[in-house]
PANUMI-227355 format. One line per 3 residues: their letters; for each residue x, y, z of N, C-alpha, C. Coordinates in nm, 2 decimals. Layout:
// residues N
a	X:Y:Z:X:Y:Z:X:Y:Z  ... $
END
This chain:
// residues 101
mmn	0.08:-0.12:0.00:0.00:0.00:0.00:0.09:0.13:0.00  0.19:0.12:0.08:0.28:0.24:0.09:0.35:0.26:-0.05  0.39:0.16:-0.12:0.45:0.17:-0.25:0.36:0.24:-0.35 $
rlm	0.23:0.20:-0.34:0.13:0.26:-0.43:0.12:0.41:-0.40  0.12:0.45:-0.28:0.11:0.59:-0.24:0.24:0.67:-0.29  0.35:0.61:-0.27:0.48:0.67:-0.31:0.48:0.69:-0.47 $
iaa	0.43:0.59:-0.54:0.43:0.60:-0.68:0.33:0.70:-0.73  0.21:0.71:-0.66:0.11:0.81:-0.69:0.16:0.95:-0.67  0.23:0.97:-0.55:0.28:1.10:-0.52:0.39:1.14:-0.62 $
aav	0.48:1.04:-0.66:0.58:1.07:-0.76:0.52:1.11:-0.89  0.42:1.04:-0.93:0.35:1.07:-1.06:0.29:1.21:-1.06  0.24:1.25:-0.95:0.18:1.39:-0.94:0.29:1.49:-0.95 $
vlt	0.40:1.47:-0.88:0.51:1.56:-0.88:0.57:1.57:-1.02  0.59:1.46:-1.08:0.66:1.46:-1.21:0.57:1.50:-1.32  0.44:1.50:-1.31:0.36:1.54:-1.42:0.30:1.68:-1.40 $
tpl	0.33:1.74:-1.29:0.28:1.88:-1.26:0.38:1.97:-1.34  0.32:2.06:-1.42:0.41:2.15:-1.50:0.48:2.25:-1.40  0.60:2.28:-1.43:0.67:2.38:-1.36:0.62:2.52:-1.39 $
ava	0.63:2.61:-1.29:0.58:2.75:-1.31:0.67:2.81:-1.41  0.62:2.85:-1.52:0.71:2.92:-1.62:0.64:3.05:-1.65  0.72:3.15:-1.66:0.67:3.28:-1.69:0.62:3.28:-1.83 $
gpi	0.51:3.35:-1.85:0.44:3.36:-1.98:0.50:3.47:-2.06  0.46:3.48:-2.19:0.52:3.58:-2.28:0.50:3.73:-2.23  0.38:3.75:-2.17:0.35:3.89:-2.13:0.44:3.92:-2.01 $
dsa	0.45:3.83:-1.91:0.53:3.85:-1.79:0.67:3.87:-1.83  0.73:3.79:-1.92:0.87:3.80:-1.96:0.89:3.94:-2.03  0.80:3.98:-2.12:0.82:4.11:-2.18:0.81:4.22:-2.09 $
cvr	0.71:4.21:-1.99:0.69:4.31:-1.89:0.82:4.33:-1.81  0.87:4.22:-1.76:0.99:4.23:-1.67:1.11:4.29:-1.74  1.12:4.26:-1.87:1.23:4.31:-1.95:1.21:4.46:-1.98 $
sdr	1.09:4.51:-1.97:1.07:4.65:-2.00:1.12:4.74:-1.89  1.13:4.87:-1.91:1.18:4.96:-1.81:1.09:4.96:-1.69  0.96:4.97:-1.71:0.87:4.97:-1.60:0.86:4.84:-1.52 $
gar	0.86:4.73:-1.59:0.84:4.60:-1.53:0.96:4.56:-1.44  1.08:4.61:-1.48:1.20:4.57:-1.40:1.19:4.62:-1.26  1.10:4.72:-1.23:1.09:4.77:-1.10:0.97:4.70:-1.02 $
ngq	0.89:4.63:-1.09:0.77:4.57:-1.02:0.73:4.44:-1.09  0.80:4.33:-1.05:0.78:4.20:-1.10:0.64:4.15:-1.06  0.59:4.19:-0.94:0.46:4.14:-0.90:0.35:4.18:-0.99 $
vcg	0.36:4.31:-1.04:0.26:4.36:-1.13:0.27:4.28:-1.26  0.39:4.25:-1.31:0.40:4.18:-1.43:0.34:4.04:-1.42  0.36:3.98:-1.31:0.30:3.85:-1.28:0.15:3.85:-1.28 $
ciq	0.09:3.96:-1.22:-0.05:3.98:-1.22:-0.10:4.00:-1.36  -0.04:4.08:-1.44:-0.08:4.10:-1.58:-0.08:3.97:-1.65  0.02:3.88:-1.63:0.03:3.75:-1.70:-0.09:3.67:-1.66 $
qva	-0.13:3.67:-1.53:-0.24:3.59:-1.48:-0.37:3.64:-1.56  -0.39:3.77:-1.58:-0.50:3.81:-1.65:-0.49:3.77:-1.80  -0.37:3.78:-1.85:-0.35:3.73:-1.99:-0.39:3.59:-2.01 $
dqt	-0.35:3.51:-1.91:-0.38:3.36:-1.92:-0.53:3.34:-1.92  -0.61:3.43:-1.86:-0.75:3.41:-1.85:-0.83:3.47:-1.97  -0.76:3.57:-2.04:-0.83:3.64:-2.14:-0.78:3.63:-2.28 $
lsr	-0.65:3.58:-2.30:-0.59:3.58:-2.43:-0.54:3.44:-2.46  -0.55:3.40:-2.58:-0.48:3.27:-2.62:-0.33:3.29:-2.61  -0.26:3.18:-2.62:-0.11:3.19:-2.61:-0.06:3.27:-2.73 $
adq	-0.12:3.25:-2.85:-0.08:3.32:-2.97:-0.10:3.47:-2.95  -0.22:3.51:-2.89:-0.24:3.65:-2.87:-0.15:3.71:-2.77  -0.11:3.63:-2.67:-0.01:3.67:-2.57:0.12:3.70:-2.63 $
rra	0.17:3.61:-2.72:0.29:3.64:-2.79:0.29:3.77:-2.87  0.18:3.78:-2.94:0.16:3.90:-3.02:0.16:4.03:-2.93  0.08:4.02:-2.82:0.07:4.14:-2.73:0.21:4.17:-2.67 $
arf	0.29:4.07:-2.64:0.42:4.09:-2.58:0.51:4.17:-2.66  0.49:4.17:-2.79:0.57:4.25:-2.88:0.55:4.40:-2.86  0.43:4.44:-2.81:0.40:4.58:-2.78:0.49:4.64:-2.68 $
frd	0.54:4.55:-2.59:0.64:4.60:-2.48:0.77:4.65:-2.55  0.81:4.58:-2.66:0.93:4.62:-2.72:0.91:4.73:-2.83  0.79:4.73:-2.89:0.77:4.81:-3.01:0.63:4.87:-3.00 $
ade	0.62:4.99:-2.94:0.49:5.05:-2.92:0.42:5.09:-3.05  0.51:5.11:-3.15:0.45:5.14:-3.29:0.38:5.02:-3.34  0.41:4.90:-3.31:0.34:4.78:-3.35:0.20:4.78:-3.30 $
aqk	0.18:4.83:-3.18:0.04:4.84:-3.13:-0.04:4.94:-3.21  0.02:5.05:-3.24:-0.05:5.15:-3.32:-0.08:5.10:-3.46  0.01:5.02:-3.52:-0.02:4.97:-3.65:-0.14:4.87:-3.64 $
vrm	-0.15:4.79:-3.54:-0.26:4.69:-3.53:-0.39:4.77:-3.50  -0.38:4.87:-3.41:-0.50:4.95:-3.38:-0.56:5.02:-3.50  -0.47:5.06:-3.59:-0.52:5.14:-3.71:-0.54:5.05:-3.83 $
sks	-0.52:4.92:-3.82:-0.53:4.83:-3.93:-0.67:4.82:-3.98  -0.69:4.79:-4.10:-0.83:4.77:-4.16:-0.86:4.62:-4.17  -0.76:4.53:-4.13:-0.78:4.39:-4.14:-0.88:4.34:-4.03 $
dad	-0.97:4.25:-4.07:-1.06:4.19:-3.98:-0.99:4.12:-3.87  -0.88:4.04:-3.90:-0.81:3.97:-3.80:-0.74:4.06:-3.70  -0.69:4.17:-3.75:-0.63:4.27:-3.66:-0.73:4.33:-3.57 $
naf	-0.85:4.37:-3.63:-0.95:4.43:-3.55:-1.01:4.33:-3.44  -1.02:4.20:-3.47:-1.06:4.11:-3.38:-0.96:4.09:-3.26  -0.83:4.09:-3.30:-0.72:4.08:-3.20:-0.73:4.21:-3.11 $
war	-0.74:4.32:-3.17:-0.74:4.45:-3.10:-0.86:4.45:-3.00  -0.97:4.40:-3.03:-1.09:4.39:-2.94:-1.05:4.30:-2.82  -0.99:4.19:-2.85:-0.95:4.10:-2.74:-0.84:4.16:-2.66 $
ykn	-0.75:4.23:-2.72:-0.64:4.30:-2.65:-0.70:4.41:-2.56  -0.79:4.49:-2.61:-0.85:4.59:-2.52:-0.92:4.53:-2.40  -0.99:4.42:-2.42:-1.06:4.35:-2.31:-0.95:4.31:-2.21 $
faa	-0.84:4.25:-2.26:-0.74:4.21:-2.17:-0.68:4.33:-2.09  -0.65:4.44:-2.16:-0.59:4.55:-2.10:-0.68:4.61:-1.99  -0.81:4.62:-2.02:-0.90:4.68:-1.92:-0.91:4.59:-1.80 $
aae	-0.91:4.46:-1.82:-0.92:4.36:-1.71:-0.79:4.37:-1.63  -0.68:4.38:-1.69:-0.55:4.38:-1.62:-0.54:4.51:-1.54  -0.58:4.62:-1.60:-0.58:4.75:-1.53:-0.67:4.74:-1.40 $
ayc	-0.79:4.69:-1.42:-0.88:4.68:-1.30:-0.83:4.58:-1.20  -0.78:4.47:-1.24:-0.74:4.36:-1.14:-0.60:4.39:-1.08  -0.51:4.44:-1.16:-0.37:4.45:-1.11:-0.34:4.59:-1.05 $
ar	-0.43:4.69:-1.06:-0.40:4.82:-1.00:-0.42:4.83:-0.86  -0.47:4.72:-0.79:-0.50:4.73:-0.65:-0.38:4.77:-0.57 $
END
């Protein structure tokens, strides 16, 4: 019985994913503002995990390096860019409300 418990515990430990920073958190921490407040970056990543797909997170992370990219997407006439921008605005509003505490 003890062996089964040990095997079960080991299986849980070995199959639990390690905590890995997401693309938003990584970009935020590397930015000038994020370097001063890693907790806020982590909070923003939590909101991103709840509101954006992983692909959207990678795309949004580029905005930390290149603010002009955000402007290009916002002004785009592409339906795909407009849909992304709507999701991004939802994420940004949620992150601001949740992480500004």
